C-alpha positions as CSV (number, residue, x, y, z in Angstrom):
1,X,91.7,-59.3,55.4
2,X,92.4,-55.9,53.9
3,X,93.3,-52.7,55.7
4,X,91.5,-49.7,54.3
5,X,92.3,-46.1,54.9
6,X,89.6,-43.8,56.3
7,X,90.2,-40.9,54.0
8,X,93.6,-39.3,54.8
9,X,93.3,-40.2,58.5
10,X,93.8,-38.0,61.5
11,X,96.6,-35.6,62.4
12,X,96.9,-36.9,66.0
13,X,96.2,-39.8,68.3
14,X,92.9,-41.5,68.2
15,X,92.0,-42.6,71.8
16,X,88.5,-44.0,71.4
17,X,86.2,-45.4,68.6
18,X,82.7,-46.5,68.4
19,X,80.4,-47.8,65.7
20,X,76.7,-46.9,65.7
21,X,73.7,-48.9,64.4
22,X,74.1,-47.4,60.9
23,X,77.8,-48.3,60.8
24,X,79.1,-44.7,61.1
25,X,82.4,-44.7,62.9
26,X,83.0,-41.9,65.5
27,X,86.5,-41.2,66.6
28,X,87.8,-39.1,69.5
29,X,91.3,-38.2,70.7
30,X,94.1,-35.7,70.5
31,X,93.7,-34.8,66.8
32,X,92.7,-31.4,65.5
33,X,91.8,-32.5,62.0
34,X,90.2,-35.5,60.5
35,X,90.8,-35.9,56.7
36,X,91.5,-32.1,56.5
37,X,87.8,-31.4,57.3
38,X,87.2,-28.1,59.2
39,X,85.9,-28.2,62.8
40,X,86.9,-31.9,63.3
41,X,88.7,-30.9,66.5
42,X,89.1,-33.8,68.9
43,X,85.9,-35.5,67.6
44,X,84.7,-36.6,64.1
45,X,82.5,-39.1,62.3
46,X,83.3,-41.3,59.3
47,X,80.3,-42.3,57.3
48,X,82.1,-44.9,55.1
49,X,83.2,-42.3,52.5
50,X,84.1,-39.0,54.2
51,X,84.7,-37.4,57.6
52,X,82.1,-35.2,59.1
53,X,82.4,-32.5,61.8
54,X,80.2,-32.3,64.8
55,X,79.4,-28.7,65.3
56,X,82.7,-26.9,65.7
57,X,84.3,-29.8,67.6
58,X,85.4,-29.9,71.2
59,X,87.7,-27.7,73.3
60,X,90.0,-30.6,74.5
61,X,90.5,-34.2,73.8
62,X,87.8,-36.9,73.9
63,X,88.7,-40.0,75.7
64,X,85.6,-42.2,75.7
65,X,82.7,-42.7,73.3
66,X,79.5,-44.8,73.6
67,X,76.6,-45.1,71.2
68,X,73.2,-45.0,72.8
69,X,70.3,-47.4,71.7
70,X,68.5,-44.4,70.2
71,X,71.5,-43.3,68.2
72,X,72.8,-40.5,70.3
73,X,76.6,-40.4,70.9
74,X,77.8,-39.9,74.4
75,X,81.3,-38.4,74.7
76,X,83.6,-38.2,77.7
77,X,86.9,-36.5,78.0
78,X,88.9,-33.4,79.2
79,X,86.7,-30.8,77.5
80,X,84.4,-28.3,79.1
81,X,81.5,-26.2,77.6
82,X,80.8,-28.6,74.8
83,X,77.7,-26.7,73.7
84,X,79.3,-23.4,74.3
85,X,78.1,-23.0,77.8
86,X,77.5,-26.5,79.3
87,X,78.8,-30.0,78.8
88,X,81.8,-30.3,81.1
89,X,83.7,-33.6,80.7
90,X,80.6,-35.4,79.4
91,X,78.1,-34.5,76.7
92,X,76.0,-36.2,74.1
93,X,75.7,-35.5,70.4
94,X,72.0,-35.6,69.8
95,X,70.8,-37.0,66.5
96,X,67.5,-35.1,66.8
97,X,69.0,-31.6,67.3
98,X,72.3,-32.3,65.5
99,X,74.1,-30.6,68.4
100,X,76.1,-31.2,71.6
101,X,73.9,-31.3,74.7
102,X,74.4,-31.4,78.4
103,X,73.7,-34.7,80.2
104,X,71.6,-34.0,83.3
105,X,71.3,-30.7,85.2
106,X,74.5,-31.0,87.2
107,X,77.9,-31.0,85.5
108,X,80.5,-33.6,86.4
109,X,83.5,-32.1,88.1
110,X,86.4,-33.9,86.4
111,X,87.5,-36.0,83.5
112,X,85.5,-38.9,82.1
113,X,87.7,-41.7,80.7
114,X,85.3,-44.6,80.3
115,X,81.7,-45.0,79.1
116,X,79.6,-48.2,78.5
117,X,75.9,-49.0,78.0
118,X,74.3,-51.9,79.6
119,X,71.6,-54.1,78.0
120,X,68.9,-52.1,79.8
121,X,70.1,-48.8,78.1
122,X,71.6,-47.3,81.2
123,X,74.9,-45.5,80.8
124,X,77.9,-46.2,83.1
125,X,80.6,-43.6,83.3
126,X,84.0,-43.8,85.0
127,X,86.9,-41.3,85.4
128,X,88.4,-38.9,87.9
129,X,85.1,-37.2,88.9
130,X,83.5,-37.3,92.3
131,X,79.9,-36.8,93.5
132,X,78.3,-37.2,90.0
133,X,75.2,-35.2,89.8
134,X,75.6,-34.2,93.4
135,X,75.4,-37.8,94.6
136,X,77.9,-38.1,97.4
137,X,78.5,-41.8,96.8
138,X,79.0,-41.5,93.0
139,X,82.8,-41.3,93.2
140,X,84.8,-42.1,90.1
141,X,82.0,-44.3,88.7
142,X,78.3,-43.7,88.3
143,X,75.2,-44.8,86.4
144,X,73.0,-42.4,84.3
145,X,69.5,-43.8,84.4
146,X,68.2,-41.2,81.9
147,X,67.1,-38.6,84.4
148,X,69.7,-38.7,87.2
149,X,73.0,-40.1,88.4
150,X,73.0,-43.1,90.6
151,X,76.0,-44.5,92.6
152,X,77.4,-48.0,92.5
153,X,77.7,-48.5,96.3
154,X,80.1,-45.9,97.5
155,X,82.1,-45.9,94.3
156,X,85.9,-46.4,94.3
157,X,88.8,-44.5,95.8
158,X,90.6,-43.8,92.6
159,X,90.3,-43.3,88.9
160,X,88.5,-45.6,86.6
161,X,90.2,-46.2,83.2
162,X,87.9,-48.7,81.6
163,X,84.4,-50.2,81.9
164,X,82.6,-53.1,80.3
165,X,79.1,-54.3,81.0
166,X,78.2,-57.9,80.3
167,X,75.2,-60.0,81.5
168,X,74.2,-57.5,84.1
169,X,77.7,-57.2,85.5
170,X,79.9,-54.0,85.4
171,X,83.6,-54.6,85.2
172,X,85.8,-51.7,86.2
173,X,89.5,-51.2,86.0
174,X,91.8,-48.3,87.0
175,X,94.2,-47.3,89.8
176,X,91.8,-47.6,92.7
177,X,92.5,-49.8,95.7
178,X,89.0,-50.1,97.1
179,X,85.5,-50.4,95.6
180,X,82.9,-49.8,98.1
181,X,84.2,-51.5,101.3
182,X,86.1,-54.1,99.2
183,X,89.9,-53.9,99.4
184,X,91.6,-54.7,96.1
185,X,95.2,-55.3,95.0
186,X,94.4,-56.1,91.4
187,X,92.8,-52.8,90.5
188,X,89.8,-54.7,89.0
189,X,86.3,-55.0,90.5
190,X,82.9,-56.3,89.4
191,X,79.6,-54.7,90.3
192,X,76.9,-57.4,90.5
193,X,73.7,-57.9,92.4
194,X,74.1,-54.5,94.2
195,X,77.6,-55.1,95.5
196,X,81.3,-54.9,94.5
197,X,83.1,-58.2,94.2
198,X,86.7,-59.2,93.1
199,X,87.4,-61.3,90.0
200,X,87.5,-65.0,90.6
201,X,91.1,-65.1,89.5
202,X,94.2,-63.5,90.9
203,X,96.2,-61.0,88.9
204,X,99.7,-59.8,89.6
205,X,99.7,-56.7,91.6
206,X,100.1,-53.5,89.5
207,X,99.7,-49.8,89.9
208,X,97.1,-49.4,87.2
209,X,94.9,-51.7,84.9
210,X,93.9,-49.7,81.8
211,X,91.5,-52.1,80.0
212,X,89.2,-55.0,80.5
213,X,87.3,-57.2,78.0
């Protein structure tokens, strides 16, 4: 295997990457410049040859990226007002309008740190937010069905740091100690068949689990 540079790289941390159906690589993080290209603040796209800006970038770091089946890029992070007015903590880069757009009609109220699409095309988001879209049970984790936010039970009682969706199951990690009514010491839970369940193995107790695969 050979490691190849992506231009001259970034000038700060890359926290998240995703590859779309046309093999473009999108990067988000703490950087304020990608390859010296203007307006690549916290978010940029590599097309295999050069870095591209998305509008004028974001106002704060991106922490999660997910490519939608239709090619739109969903972005979560610490930013607000992604489109200049709306798009707090979550937005999408629309391939049809070539611009940042708000997701839904109600903004999320805190940071998004994890995004994942399921096989059905629904987007799962996790982070430090509560009451996604005004849904009182959508705490720290929620599902966007294309028109509104849905809860996964009563959510969790703490931050979600990572999400993976596999075979209809949603795996969540973070620093939470309960998911729905389920008490957890491992900071990992699985949403399946409409309920939260623990893993079928025991992990050593820890304050936070940052990633799951």
